[in-house]
N, C-alpha and C positions, 0 to 999 in steps of 0.2 A: 658440541653439542652435551649436555649434563646427563649422566647414565640415564635417566628417566626424563625424559622429554617434557619440558615446562611449556605447555602452552594457554598461552592468554587470548580471549575475547572479550572485545570492547563491542558493549551494548547488549542489551536484554528484548529484543523484538521479535519478530519470527525469522530472519536471518542466523541474529546471534544467536538464539535459543536451539534454533535446530542445530547449527554446525556444533554446539558446544553439546548437545545430549548425543548428538550423530557419533562423535567422537567416542563418548563414552561407552556407547554402545557396542563400536568396532573395536575400541582399545580396551575396554574394561580399565581396571586400575594401574595398567603397565604406565600412565602419564599422570602428569599432575595437570590439573585443569583448574585454571583461575577465570571468573567471568566479573566482568568490570560493569558495572551499570550505575546510573544516577539516581535510579530509584528501583525500591526493592520489590517490585513487580513488575507483571507483565500485563499491557493493555491489550487486549482484542479489540486494536481499533477497527476491523472493519464492519463490525456492528452499534459502533460511537452513530450510526447514524439514525438509531435508534432514542438516541437520547433528546431529538426535538418534538418526539412522539410521544415522551412520559416515560421512558425507561432511567433507572436508576444508574448513573454512571458508575458507581462503585461495583456494579454486576458486572462490569466488562473489564475489572482489574483481577488479574490473579497473583495472590502472595506468593514469593520464590523461594523463601524460606525450607518448605518441606521438601522439594525438589531438588535444591542445592545438598540440602544436608543427605539425601536419601542418596544421591547418588557422589557423596565424598567430592563435593567442587566448591571449593575457595570462593567466596564471594569478596566482592569487596565495591561498595556501595560509594562512587566516588565521581567527579565528573574527568573528563582527559582533559591534560593540556596540551601534549604533545607525543610522538615517536620520536626515538632516535634509533634509526635503522641500524646503524654501527655506534654503540655495542650491544645491539638489541635489548633495548630499555622504552620503556613506557610511562611518560610523565602523568601523574596524575594529581589532584589538588592534593598535597599533602604528603607526597608519597611518592615512589619509583617502584617497577615493577620490572623483571629481566625475564626476557622470555626464547624461547628456542624457536617456537614457531607462535604468530600472529595473526588472529582472524579480527577484522575491523569492519562492526557492522553499528555503526552508531547512528546510521539513517538520516534523514532527511528533515527540512524546515521551510517554513513559508518566509517570502518575503514581499508581502504586500506594498511595500514602501516603492515597489519597481512602478504602480500605474499610480500616478498622480492622482491622491484623493480616495483611491480603494481604502487605506486601512484608516481613513477618516468617516468615512460613510456606508461602507458595506459591512454586515455581518458578514465574516469569514468562518470556513469550517476546515477545524483541522483539531484541534482539542478537544477532550471533553467539555472543559468552560466553555469554550466559541461554541459547541454544541446546546448546552444550557442558557447561552446568548440567545441562539436562535430560534429555542424552547420559546423563551420568552416574547421576542417580535410575533412569532407565529400566532400566540394566543391573543397580542393586540392585534394584531390583522383578523383575525377570526372574530374578535368582539364585535371590533367596527365593520366589518361584510356583513354580520347578523342584525348589527343596526342601520343597514340599509347605506353604509357608506362605501363607495365603488375603491375597490384598491387595487393598486397595479404592483405585481410582484415579478421582478426581474432576476433572474437566474442567470451567472454571469462567469465566463471561465476564459482567461487571459493568455498570452503566450508566455509558455516558459512554464504553463502546469504539465506536469508529467505524468497525472494518474486522474481523470477527468469523472472516472466513474462513480464516484460515491455522492457528487453534484447529483449526477443524473437519475442514480438511487432517490436522494430528498428529493428534487422535483417531481418523480413519477409520485413517490409516499406521500407529497403533500397534496397532488389533485385527489388521491384515493383518500385522506385525512379529512381533506375540506367538504367533500361531498358527506361523509358522514358527521361532519360537524353542522353541516347544512348551511355553508356558507360560502360554498363554491362557485355559485351564480354570480357574485358579488366581487371577485377575485379574477384580473385579467395576469395570466400568467404567462411569461413570454421566456424564451428561452435565447442567449448569444454566445456562440462560441469562436475561437479563432481559428479553428482546426476547419479543414476544406469538407471535411463529413462529420455525422456524429460518431464520439469514440473513435475517432478515426484511428487510432495505435489498433484497433482489434479488430478491422476490415469492414468489406462492404455489408456481411451480413448483419452485424449488430446495427449498421448505419440504416439498413431497410427497418428492421425491428422497431427502432427507437423514433424513425418517421411516423410509420404505424401506429406507435404508442402516443405519439404527441398529438397526432390526427385525431386520434380515436377520443382524446382526454381535452381537446381544444386547447393543447399547450401552442402556443405561437412559437417556432423553432427558426433561427437563424443561423447559420454558418459561413466561416470566414470572415466575419465579424471582430476584427480586431480594436481592443479598447485601447483608447490613447490619454482617457483620461474619465475623471468620475468628479461632479460637484451635486450638490444638496439636488436631489430629485430629478437628475438626468445623467446619462452616459452618453461621453461621447469616443465615436468608432474613428478608423484611420480612413474609411471609406464615407467620411463627412456625413454619416448619418448618427442621428442621434435616438436615444429611447428613455423616455420618463420610466419613473419608479416612486413607488412610495417607500417599497421594501427591498435593498437589494441585495443579493446573497453570491457571495463568490468563493472559489477556491482559487487561492492565491499561488504566486508563481512559486515553483522549487528551487530550494538551495541546498547544498550539505549541510547537516545539521555542525560536524565539526569538519575545520578544513585544516589537513596535514601539510605543512610548507613542506616538509622532509620529503615528502612523496609525490609523485607524478600525478597532476588533476587538472580538471579542466576550468575555465573561467567562473563556474560555479561552487568549486571546491570540490566535484564527483572526482572518484578516484580510479586512475586508468588501471583497469585488467586484463590481464589475459581471458578471452573467452571463455576455453573450455574448462580449467581449472580454478578461474576468479583469480589467481596469482596475481600482484600488484606488479605492475610493468618493472622491469631492471631488480625487482628483489626476490631473493631466493627465498626466504622466510616469512614474509609479508603475505597476508592473501586480505580481500574485502569483498563483502558479500551485500546481497539486499540494495535498498536506498543510496546508501552512499557512496555507491560505484556509478560509472560513467555508462551503466545500461540504460537506454532513454528511457523506458516505462517501469514505473515502480509501483510495484505490487505486491503484497504477501504471499500469493504463490509463487511468483518468480523468485521472491527472495529464499522462501523454502527451499528452491531447487539450488539456489547458489549456495546455501548453507551445505548442504547437502553434497555439492563438487568440491567444495574448500575442504570440506572435512575429510572428505574421500581422498583427495589427493592428501593431503596430510599424512594421512592412516598409510596410506599407501607408500609414503618416500620412510615413516619409521618403521613400518616392516619389511621396508627394502622389496617390496613388489610393484604389481603395474596396478593403475588405478582400476577401478572396474566400474566406473562412471562418469562423465562430463556434465558440464551444464549445457543442455539441450531447451532452449528457450521455449515454455510452453506455458501459456496463460489460462487460467481456470478460472471463473467467477462466477455466482449467484445475484443479479441485480435485482434486489426487494422491491417492492410495487403496492406492498400493505395487501392488496386484493390477489396478486398472483406474482411471479417471478422469472426473470430470462435467466437462463444457463448459457455460459458461452465456455466451449474448449476452442483455445486459440492459437494454432501452430505457428511460430515465430521462425524468421530465419536473418543470417547477416547478409549483407546486400554488398558491402564494399566499399558502399558511398558515404564518406563522413557527414555531410548535410543531412543522409535518410539512413543511417546506420542498421536501422531493424524494419523488417517487411512483415506482412501478414503472407504465410506459407498455402496460400487459396487452393495451391493444386494438391496439397493434402487432405484430401478428402476424407478418408479413412477417421482424423483429429479433428476438422476444422466441423465443431458442431455449433448449432445455437437452439435453441428451443425455449418455448413460451408456455407458462402451461402454473397451476396454483400450486401443482405438488411440488414445484422446487422451491418454493416458501418451505416446505420440509425439508428438503434438502439441504437451504441456508442454515435451518435451525440446527441440522446433526453435526454441518459442520462447526456451527458455534457454540457446541456440546463437546466433540469431537479434539479440537486441536485443544483449548485449555486442559482438559481431561490428559492428554497424553504428555504434554508439559508442564502440570501440575504433579505429574509422576516422574519428572524427569525423564521423559522418553520422548525418541524424534518423532515429529509427525510422520514419515517418511518412512515405518520400518516395522518390522514384526508383524504377526497375526491380524492384530487391530489396522493396521493399516491396509492389509491384503482385504479383509472384509471390505473396509471402506471402500476402497478401489473397484472391489466387487460390485458395489450398490451403485456407486457411480456410473460404472459403465453399463449396468442396467437399465439406470433410469436414463442415461443418456441415450440409449439404444431406443426406448420407448417414447421419449418424449423430448428428441433434438434431433436433428439433422443436417 
């Protein structure tokens, strides 16, 4: 290793930025930090759910120039071609970078083509551009409903989707929005998911909340519906059921955004890592965090925790000390509904079962909390300001006085508004 450790981070999403800024926070300028990303901004993706309801996509983009300059981080705007574990080299488009430690945080992508007809007939939700398409589709639907034309709106979660929460948010937000627009009575809203229960990855409490929300809002929900194909106006399921639609909205199956053939991974390109440290299996100097890894649930808060753990383990090795924290999977989210929001804090645990590697630690009553209140909309707005503010100043999400204050506020709110 060189005199000053060279640390390269691939990806400027939640996991990548958290790892980068945590390393600078912990190690100061004793290491050389390089951040590589295809884009020169951070996209606050959790809030792109507001785009279909009128928000400007540009408002969720945070330029990275100020943060990387402030923290003396070398920024390379480029795509990744591949990684050579030996001799510690990253291949980018047009150049190569050598490293002593590497953090891979290149995220996930969608593959709607897995479901015949899905790409051709559904409006999918992933990128800001797709959210704008959904805005246009909603506007047409609402206009038709106001003119007395019955509309069938179908939300669809297919197999191999790894984070269906945003689509649940959009479905609940759509109900509220249509009521405000005056077209709800003419729109039949149906929800189908391959999951055995609603938001299955986050346990029975959220399933109960979603059931109640669907019943109150008149949304027809069906779980255990595995889609096998989509045709114009109709979706076909494995159980021989069919559902007709005028507008189909879906969150497609997940795959890794980049496939690293030199590293161990699964059939969808997700990298195999050690649970505690996020170290790539079989590699001493390579770590992977967030949606790029084989952790089965893809979510921003979990990516932040993984970024912290990887950075802490790298920093500990460089400093010659024991790491102070490991990755302990804990999901935290606020589901927007436009008239109220649902807060969920969900402790997770490893099961040892390769077919079902992670489950909800329902026995951890002190951390497993769910609550529904209009006040949680304020919590979501605060988080939407806090994360870009921290990243915009080159600071990690989970560190310092600012995080202590945020954490205290969340704990007080969860104590009062969740159980």
